[in-house]
MOPAC internal coordinates of N, CA, C and O (Angstrom, degrees):
PM7 1SCF
backbone

  N    0.0000 0     0.00 0     0.00 0    0    0    0
  C    1.4450 1     0.00 0     0.00 0    1    0    0
  C    1.5220 1   108.20 1     0.00 0    2    1    0
  O    1.2310 1   120.30 1   -48.97 1    3    2    1
  N    1.3148 1   117.03 1   131.03 1    3    2    1
  C    1.4640 1   119.83 1  -177.55 1    5    3    2
  C    1.5294 1   110.88 1   -71.23 1    6    5    3
  O    1.2310 1   121.27 1   -17.70 1    7    6    5
  N    1.3136 1   115.18 1   162.30 1    7    6    5
  C    1.4649 1   119.41 1  -178.43 1    9    7    6
  C    1.5320 1   111.25 1   -66.73 1   10    9    7
  O    1.2310 1   119.79 1   148.52 1   11   10    9
  N    1.3410 1   118.00 1   -31.48 1   11   10    9
  C    1.4670 1   120.36 1   177.87 1   13   11   10
  C    1.5242 1   110.41 1   -67.10 1   14   13   11
  O    1.2310 1   120.14 1   138.85 1   15   14   13
  N    1.3139 1   117.33 1   -41.15 1   15   14   13
  C    1.4703 1   120.84 1   178.48 1   17   15   14
  C    1.5315 1   109.43 1   -63.34 1   18   17   15
  O    1.2310 1   120.07 1   139.01 1   19   18   17
  N    1.3269 1   117.47 1   -40.99 1   19   18   17
  C    1.4681 1   121.19 1   178.06 1   21   19   18
  C    1.5276 1   111.13 1   -63.99 1   22   21   19
  O    1.2310 1   120.60 1   139.65 1   23   22   21
  N    1.3354 1   116.45 1   -40.35 1   23   22   21
  C    1.4549 1   120.39 1   179.42 1   25   23   22
  C    1.5239 1   110.75 1   -66.08 1   26   25   23
  O    1.2310 1   119.93 1   136.57 1   27   26   25
  N    1.3166 1   117.73 1   -43.43 1   27   26   25
  C    1.4628 1   121.42 1   178.60 1   29   27   26
  C    1.5279 1   109.74 1   -62.70 1   30   29   27
  O    1.2310 1   120.38 1   138.50 1   31   30   29
  N    1.3191 1   116.89 1   -41.50 1   31   30   29
  C    1.4638 1   121.23 1   177.99 1   33   31   30
  C    1.5243 1   110.52 1   -59.94 1   34   33   31
  O    1.2310 1   120.61 1   139.10 1   35   34   33
  N    1.3161 1   116.43 1   -40.90 1   35   34   33
  C    1.4633 1   121.33 1   178.63 1   37   35   34
  C    1.5355 1   110.46 1   -63.57 1   38   37   35
  O    1.2310 1   120.20 1   138.20 1   39   38   37
  N    1.3327 1   117.22 1   -41.80 1   39   38   37
  C    1.4641 1   121.32 1   178.74 1   41   39   38
  C    1.5324 1   110.63 1   -63.17 1   42   41   39
  O    1.2310 1   120.43 1   143.38 1   43   42   41
  N    1.3208 1   116.79 1   -36.62 1   43   42   41
  C    1.4624 1   120.89 1  -176.93 1   45   43   42
  C    1.5257 1   113.01 1   -81.09 1   46   45   43
  O    1.2310 1   120.27 1   134.52 1   47   46   45
  N    1.3230 1   117.10 1   -45.48 1   47   46   45
  C    1.4587 1   120.70 1  -171.99 1   49   47   46
  C    1.5279 1   114.55 1   -94.77 1   50   49   47
  O    1.2310 1   120.22 1   154.21 1   51   50   49
  N    1.3249 1   117.19 1   -25.79 1   51   50   49
  C    1.4637 1   120.78 1  -177.22 1   53   51   50
  C    1.5347 1   110.78 1  -133.50 1   54   53   51
  O    1.2310 1   119.78 1  -122.61 1   55   54   53
  N    1.3328 1   118.03 1    57.39 1   55   54   53
  C    1.4766 1   118.45 1  -176.37 1   57   55   54
  C    1.5248 1   113.32 1   -61.74 1   58   57   55
  O    1.2310 1   120.06 1   155.72 1   59   58   57
  N    1.3398 1   117.50 1   -24.28 1   59   58   57
  C    1.4702 1   120.00 1   178.27 1   61   59   58
  C    1.5203 1   112.26 1   -67.82 1   62   61   59
  O    1.2310 1   120.26 1   153.35 1   63   62   61
  N    1.3347 1   117.12 1   -26.65 1   63   62   61
  C    1.4626 1   120.16 1  -177.69 1   65   63   62
  C    1.5306 1   112.26 1   -84.10 1   66   65   63
  O    1.2310 1   120.49 1   167.29 1   67   66   65
  N    1.3306 1   116.66 1   -12.71 1   67   66   65
  C    1.4705 1   120.40 1   176.87 1   69   67   66
  C    1.5188 1   106.74 1   -92.16 1   70   69   67
  O    1.2310 1   120.74 1   -73.14 1   71   70   69
  N    1.3059 1   116.19 1   106.86 1   71   70   69
  C    1.4588 1   117.98 1   179.70 1   73   71   70
  C    1.5255 1   112.24 1  -136.79 1   74   73   71
  O    1.2310 1   119.98 1  -177.47 1   75   74   73
  N    1.2985 1   117.64 1     2.53 1   75   74   73
  C    1.4581 1   121.80 1  -176.53 1   77   75   74
  C    1.5313 1   110.07 1  -103.35 1   78   77   75
  O    1.2310 1   120.25 1   -46.28 1   79   78   77
  N    1.3111 1   117.13 1   133.72 1   79   78   77
  C    1.4669 1   121.77 1  -178.80 1   81   79   78
  C    1.5226 1   111.48 1   -62.04 1   82   81   79
  O    1.2310 1   119.66 1   154.05 1   83   82   81
  N    1.3202 1   118.26 1   -25.95 1   83   82   81
  C    1.4654 1   120.10 1  -179.59 1   85   83   82
  C    1.5256 1   111.95 1   -65.04 1   86   85   83
  O    1.2310 1   120.14 1   144.10 1   87   86   85
  N    1.3354 1   117.33 1   -35.90 1   87   86   85
  C    1.4653 1   120.18 1   176.17 1   89   87   86
  C    1.5285 1   110.77 1   -68.77 1   90   89   87
  O    1.2310 1   120.70 1   141.09 1   91   90   89
  N    1.3156 1   116.26 1   -38.91 1   91   90   89
  C    1.4679 1   120.82 1   177.26 1   93   91   90
  C    1.5200 1   109.69 1   -64.28 1   94   93   91
  O    1.2310 1   120.50 1   134.75 1   95   94   93
  N    1.3187 1   116.66 1   -45.25 1   95   94   93
  C    1.4762 1   121.24 1   177.41 1   97   95   94
  C    1.5208 1   111.07 1   -56.52 1   98   97   95
  O    1.2310 1   120.87 1   131.69 1   99   98   97
  N    1.3284 1   115.95 1   -48.31 1   99   98   97
  C    1.4663 1   121.20 1  -178.55 1  101   99   98
  C    1.5268 1   111.42 1   -59.34 1  102  101   99
  O    1.2310 1   120.50 1   135.98 1  103  102  101
  N    1.3286 1   116.65 1   -44.02 1  103  102  101
  C    1.4635 1   120.67 1   179.62 1  105  103  102
  C    1.5265 1   110.92 1   -64.24 1  106  105  103
  O    1.2310 1   120.57 1   130.51 1  107  106  105
  N    1.3274 1   116.52 1   -49.49 1  107  106  105
  C    1.4571 1   119.65 1  -176.90 1  109  107  106
  C    1.5280 1   111.74 1   -65.11 1  110  109  107
  O    1.2310 1   119.88 1   143.27 1  111  110  109
  N    1.3170 1   117.83 1   -36.73 1  111  110  109
  C    1.4684 1   120.12 1   177.32 1  113  111  110
  C    1.5222 1   110.92 1   -64.69 1  114  113  111
  O    1.2310 1   120.22 1   143.36 1  115  114  113
  N    1.3280 1   117.18 1   -36.64 1  115  114  113
  C    1.4657 1   120.76 1   177.85 1  117  115  114
  C    1.5297 1   111.54 1   -66.81 1  118  117  115
  O    1.2310 1   120.43 1   153.80 1  119  118  117
  N    1.3221 1   116.78 1   -26.20 1  119  118  117
  C    1.4560 1   121.29 1   178.86 1  121  119  118
  C    1.5341 1   112.03 1   -96.03 1  122  121  119
  O    1.2310 1   120.10 1  -164.45 1  123  122  121
  N    1.3140 1   117.40 1    15.55 1  123  122  121
  C    1.4525 1   121.73 1   172.52 1  125  123  122
  C    1.5134 1   116.87 1    91.31 1  126  125  123
  O    1.2310 1   119.61 1  -173.69 1  127  126  125
  N    1.3100 1   118.35 1     6.31 1  127  126  125
  C    1.4615 1   121.54 1   178.36 1  129  127  126
  C    1.5243 1   109.53 1   -90.74 1  130  129  127
  O    1.2310 1   121.45 1   -26.82 1  131  130  129
  N    1.3212 1   114.83 1   153.18 1  131  130  129
  C    1.4578 1   119.65 1   174.30 1  133  131  130
  C    1.5245 1   108.31 1  -132.63 1  134  133  131
  O    1.2310 1   121.69 1   -32.39 1  135  134  133
  N    1.3177 1   114.37 1   147.61 1  135  134  133
  C    1.4607 1   119.44 1  -179.74 1  137  135  134
  C    1.5187 1   108.05 1   -82.66 1  138  137  135
  O    1.2310 1   120.64 1   -63.11 1  139  138  137
  N    1.3151 1   116.38 1   116.89 1  139  138  137
  C    1.4610 1   120.65 1  -177.02 1  141  139  138
  C    1.5157 1   112.44 1   -90.69 1  142  141  139
  O    1.2310 1   120.73 1   140.23 1  143  142  141
  N    1.3022 1   116.20 1   -39.77 1  143  142  141
  C    1.4600 1   118.26 1  -179.24 1  145  143  142
  C    1.5134 1   109.69 1  -155.98 1  146  145  143
  O    1.2310 1   122.07 1   -26.31 1  147  146  145
  N    1.2952 1   113.65 1   153.69 1  147  146  145
  C    1.4633 1   120.55 1   175.53 1  149  147  146
  C    1.5171 1   105.96 1  -119.67 1  150  149  147
  O    1.2310 1   121.60 1   -63.60 1  151  150  149
  N    1.3190 1   114.55 1   116.40 1  151  150  149
  C    1.4576 1   119.71 1  -178.55 1  153  151  150
  C    1.5125 1   109.57 1  -110.84 1  154  153  151
  O    1.2310 1   120.31 1   -76.47 1  155  154  153
  N    1.2846 1   117.01 1   103.53 1  155  154  153
  C    1.4559 1   120.39 1   176.35 1  157  155  154
  C    1.5086 1   112.65 1    56.84 1  158  157  155
  O    1.2310 1   120.76 1    72.57 1  159  158  157
  N    1.3208 1   116.15 1  -107.43 1  159  158  157
  C    1.4563 1   120.18 1  -174.10 1  161  159  158
  C    1.5335 1   112.92 1  -105.10 1  162  161  159
  O    1.2310 1   119.74 1  -151.10 1  163  162  161
  N    1.3225 1   118.11 1    28.90 1  163  162  161
  C    1.4613 1   119.72 1   174.69 1  165  163  162
  C    1.5201 1   111.15 1  -148.70 1  166  165  163
  O    1.2310 1   121.41 1   -29.11 1  167  166  165
  N    1.3186 1   114.91 1   150.89 1  167  166  165
  C    1.4630 1   122.09 1   175.01 1  169  167  166
  C    1.5231 1   107.57 1  -109.79 1  170  169  167
  O    1.2310 1   120.61 1   -38.36 1  171  170  169
  N    1.3194 1   116.45 1   141.64 1  171  170  169
  C    1.4609 1   121.33 1  -179.53 1  173  171  170
  C    1.5196 1   107.95 1  -119.28 1  174  173  171
  O    1.2310 1   121.07 1   -52.94 1  175  174  173
  N    1.3389 1   115.56 1   127.06 1  175  174  173
  C    1.4599 1   122.38 1  -178.90 1  177  175  174
  C    1.5178 1   109.04 1  -114.39 1  178  177  175
  O    1.2310 1   120.78 1   -43.10 1  179  178  177
  N    1.3284 1   116.11 1   136.90 1  179  178  177
  C    1.4639 1   121.91 1  -177.74 1  181  179  178
  C    1.5221 1   110.68 1  -123.14 1  182  181  179
  O    1.2310 1   121.93 1   -28.90 1  183  182  181
  N    1.3304 1   113.91 1   151.10 1  183  182  181
  C    1.4590 1   122.07 1   173.69 1  185  183  182
  C    1.5237 1   106.23 1  -147.57 1  186  185  183
  O    1.2310 1   120.78 1   -44.95 1  187  186  185
  N    1.3001 1   116.11 1   135.05 1  187  186  185
  C    1.4566 1   120.17 1  -178.36 1  189  187  186
  C    1.5308 1   109.52 1   -58.93 1  190  189  187
  O    1.2310 1   120.91 1   -50.38 1  191  190  189
  N    1.3313 1   115.87 1   129.62 1  191  190  189
  C    1.4512 1   121.45 1   178.73 1  193  191  190
  C    1.5172 1   115.09 1    84.26 1  194  193  191
  O    1.2310 1   119.92 1  -175.47 1  195  194  193
  N    1.3229 1   117.76 1     4.53 1  195  194  193
  C    1.4689 1   121.27 1  -179.79 1  197  195  194
  C    1.5271 1   109.60 1  -130.30 1  198  197  195
  O    1.2310 1   120.98 1   -23.37 1  199  198  197
  N    1.3147 1   115.73 1   156.63 1  199  198  197
  C    1.4522 1   119.90 1   176.04 1  201  199  198
  C    1.5254 1   109.55 1   -69.21 1  202  201  199
  O    1.2310 1   120.21 1   -32.50 1  203  202  201
  N    1.3325 1   117.20 1   147.50 1  203  202  201
  C    1.4646 1   119.23 1   176.80 1  205  203  202
  C    1.5289 1   110.69 1   -65.74 1  206  205  203
  O    1.2310 1   121.35 1   -28.56 1  207  206  205
  N    1.3022 1   115.02 1   151.44 1  207  206  205
  C    1.4671 1   121.45 1   178.10 1  209  207  206
  C    1.5230 1   107.86 1  -112.45 1  210  209  207
  O    1.2310 1   120.99 1   -58.95 1  211  210  209
  N    1.3261 1   115.72 1   121.05 1  211  210  209
  C    1.4615 1   122.02 1   177.11 1  213  211  210
  C    1.5216 1   108.37 1   -97.85 1  214  213  211
  O    1.2310 1   120.83 1   -48.52 1  215  214  213
  N    1.3174 1   116.02 1   131.48 1  215  214  213
  C    1.4632 1   121.12 1   178.39 1  217  215  214
  C    1.5315 1   107.68 1  -122.60 1  218  217  215
  O    1.2310 1   120.35 1   -75.64 1  219  218  217
  N    1.3383 1   116.94 1   104.36 1  219  218  217
  C    1.4664 1   120.34 1   177.52 1  221  219  218
  C    1.5289 1   110.76 1   -68.47 1  222  221  219
  O    1.2310 1   121.02 1   -35.43 1  223  222  221
  N    1.3128 1   115.65 1   144.57 1  223  222  221
  C    1.4663 1   121.37 1  -178.60 1  225  223  222
  C    1.5198 1   110.56 1  -116.02 1  226  225  223
  O    1.2310 1   121.56 1   -27.34 1  227  226  225
  N    1.3203 1   114.62 1   152.66 1  227  226  225
  C    1.4571 1   122.05 1   173.12 1  229  227  226
  C    1.5162 1   106.60 1  -115.84 1  230  229  227
  O    1.2310 1   120.20 1   -54.41 1  231  230  229
  N    1.2995 1   117.22 1   125.59 1  231  230  229
  C    1.4649 1   123.28 1   179.93 1  233  231  230
  C    1.5221 1   112.23 1    55.40 1  234  233  231
  O    1.2310 1   120.48 1  -147.49 1  235  234  233
  N    1.3227 1   116.69 1    32.51 1  235  234  233
  C    1.4505 1   121.25 1   172.40 1  237  235  234
  C    1.5115 1   117.56 1    82.98 1  238  237  235
  O    1.2310 1   118.86 1   164.63 1  239  238  237
  N    1.3409 1   119.78 1   -15.37 1  239  238  237
  C    1.4676 1   121.05 1  -176.20 1  241  239  238
  C    1.5260 1   114.60 1  -138.40 1  242  241  239
  O    1.2310 1   119.84 1   152.54 1  243  242  241
  N    1.3011 1   117.92 1   -27.46 1  243  242  241
  C    1.4635 1   121.74 1  -172.39 1  245  243  242
  C    1.5300 1   111.10 1   -84.15 1  246  245  243
  O    1.2310 1   121.46 1   -34.91 1  247  246  245
  N    1.3464 1   114.80 1   145.09 1  247  246  245
  C    1.4601 1   121.98 1   177.48 1  249  247  246
  C    1.5295 1   106.90 1  -124.36 1  250  249  247
  O    1.2310 1   120.47 1   -47.48 1  251  250  249
  N    1.3247 1   116.71 1   132.52 1  251  250  249
  C    1.4600 1   120.36 1  -179.67 1  253  251  250
  C    1.5281 1   111.25 1   -72.41 1  254  253  251
  O    1.2310 1   120.78 1   -29.63 1  255  254  253
  N    1.3185 1   116.12 1   150.37 1  255  254  253
  C    1.4604 1   123.38 1  -177.60 1  257  255  254
  C    1.5322 1   113.53 1   -56.61 1  258  257  255
  O    1.2310 1   118.49 1   139.30 1  259  258  257
  N    1.3381 1   120.49 1   -40.70 1  259  258  257
  C    1.4755 1   118.53 1   179.48 1  261  259  258
  C    1.5310 1   112.99 1   -58.69 1  262  261  259
  O    1.2310 1   120.07 1   148.17 1  263  262  261
  N    1.3220 1   117.48 1   -31.83 1  263  262  261
  C    1.4597 1   120.27 1   178.09 1  265  263  262
  C    1.5251 1   111.39 1   -73.27 1  266  265  263
  O    1.2310 1   120.42 1   147.74 1  267  266  265
  N    1.3138 1   116.81 1   -32.26 1  267  266  265
  C    1.4683 1   120.85 1   175.61 1  269  267  266
  C    1.5307 1   109.32 1   -64.80 1  270  269  267
  O    1.2310 1   120.67 1   135.27 1  271  270  269
  N    1.3288 1   116.33 1   -44.73 1  271  270  269
  C    1.4690 1   120.92 1   178.51 1  273  271  270
  C    1.5295 1   110.80 1   -64.34 1  274  273  271
  O    1.2310 1   120.36 1   141.14 1  275  274  273
  N    1.3248 1   116.92 1   -38.86 1  275  274  273
  C    1.4673 1   120.46 1   178.35 1  277  275  274
  C    1.5277 1   111.13 1   -63.94 1  278  277  275
  O    1.2310 1   120.41 1   139.57 1  279  278  277
  N    1.3264 1   116.83 1   -40.43 1  279  278  277
  C    1.4646 1   120.49 1   176.66 1  281  279  278
  C    1.5215 1   111.16 1   -61.96 1  282  281  279
  O    1.2310 1   120.48 1   138.61 1  283  282  281
  N    1.3253 1   116.69 1   -41.39 1  283  282  281
  C    1.4614 1   120.73 1   178.64 1  285  283  282
  C    1.5265 1   110.45 1   -60.28 1  286  285  283
  O    1.2310 1   120.28 1   140.53 1  287  286  285
  N    1.3243 1   117.07 1   -39.47 1  287  286  285
  C    1.4623 1   120.56 1   178.08 1  289  287  286
  C    1.5255 1   111.87 1   -70.73 1  290  289  287
  O    1.2310 1   120.42 1   134.82 1  291  290  289
  N    1.3306 1   116.80 1   -45.18 1  291  290  289
  C    1.4732 1   120.83 1  -178.60 1  293  291  290
  C    1.5266 1   112.49 1   -61.03 1  294  293  291
  O    1.2310 1   120.55 1   142.14 1  295  294  293
  N    1.3106 1   116.55 1   -37.86 1  295  294  293
  C    1.4611 1   120.98 1  -176.82 1  297  295  294
  C    1.5323 1   113.03 1   -92.08 1  298  297  295
  O    1.2310 1   120.19 1  -178.42 1  299  298  297
  N    1.3279 1   117.25 1     1.58 1  299  298  297
  C    1.4751 1   121.67 1  -177.46 1  301  299  298
  C    1.5295 1   110.90 1    52.12 1  302  301  299
  O    1.2310 1   120.87 1  -131.32 1  303  302  301
  N    1.3207 1   115.95 1    48.68 1  303  302  301
  C    1.4577 1   120.66 1  -175.41 1  305  303  302
  C    1.5281 1   112.91 1   -65.07 1  306  305  303
  O    1.2310 1   120.51 1   147.42 1  307  306  305
  N    1.3235 1   116.62 1   -32.58 1  307  306  305
  C    1.4639 1   118.72 1  -179.45 1  309  307  306
  C    1.5317 1   110.53 1   -63.49 1  310  309  307
  O    1.2310 1   120.72 1   134.45 1  311  310  309
  N    1.3173 1   116.23 1   -45.55 1  311  310  309
  C    1.4671 1   120.87 1   178.21 1  313  311  310
  C    1.5304 1   110.35 1   -64.83 1  314  313  311
  O    1.2310 1   120.15 1   136.32 1  315  314  313
  N    1.3288 1   117.32 1   -43.68 1  315  314  313
  C    1.4699 1   121.86 1   179.59 1  317  315  314
  C    1.5269 1   110.15 1   -61.10 1  318  317  315
  O    1.2310 1   120.72 1   137.80 1  319  318  317
  N    1.3292 1   116.22 1   -42.20 1  319  318  317
  C    1.4699 1   120.85 1  -178.45 1  321  319  318
  C    1.5235 1   111.07 1   -64.23 1  322  321  319
  O    1.2310 1   120.11 1   137.77 1  323  322  321
  N    1.3181 1   117.40 1   -42.23 1  323  322  321
  C    1.4662 1   120.54 1   179.70 1  325  323  322
  C    1.5291 1   111.32 1   -60.96 1  326  325  323
  O    1.2310 1   120.34 1   143.78 1  327  326  325
  N    1.3260 1   116.96 1   -36.22 1  327  326  325
  C    1.4673 1   121.14 1   179.57 1  329  327  326
  C    1.5231 1   112.41 1   -73.73 1  330  329  327
  O    1.2310 1   120.27 1   148.40 1  331  330  329
  N    1.3214 1   117.10 1   -31.60 1  331  330  329
  C    1.4660 1   121.20 1  -169.67 1  333  331  330
  C    1.5214 1   115.32 1  -113.30 1  334  333  331
  O    1.2310 1   118.77 1  -177.07 1  335  334  333
  N    1.3030 1   119.96 1     2.93 1  335  334  333
  C    1.4762 1   120.70 1  -173.61 1  337  335  334
  C    1.5355 1   112.92 1   -69.12 1  338  337  335
  O    1.2310 1   119.64 1   159.76 1  339  338  337
  N    1.2934 1   118.28 1   -20.24 1  339  338  337
  C    1.4608 1   120.80 1   179.95 1  341  339  338
  C    1.5270 1   112.45 1   -85.18 1  342  341  339
  O    1.2310 1   120.51 1   175.15 1  343  342  341
  N    1.3330 1   116.62 1    -4.85 1  343  342  341
  C    1.4709 1   121.52 1  -178.44 1  345  343  342
  C    1.5337 1   109.98 1   -63.53 1  346  345  343
  O    1.2310 1   121.09 1   -39.99 1  347  346  345
  N    1.3149 1   115.53 1   140.01 1  347  346  345
  C    1.4785 1   119.72 1  -178.51 1  349  347  346
  C    1.4944 1   111.53 1  -116.48 1  350  349  347
  O    1.2310 1   120.10 1   180.00 1  351  350  349

């Protein structure tokens, strides 16, 4: 199973355990987003043809669980995971 599939699985099944902005960055970069600017307590990710995604931070690194769940919905991770879970 590839590391991206494992990361997506973690976002879907264990959103409480994803609390570090680095994991969010890694996921969004794999889906074609890039971090354009960091303004104080939030990171903003952009992708051509899509709305920007704002990720508020706590103490500079932590991300609250509701934002992890929102990312899973925005990126259709459940559908993506079903298509790619057999990848080795």
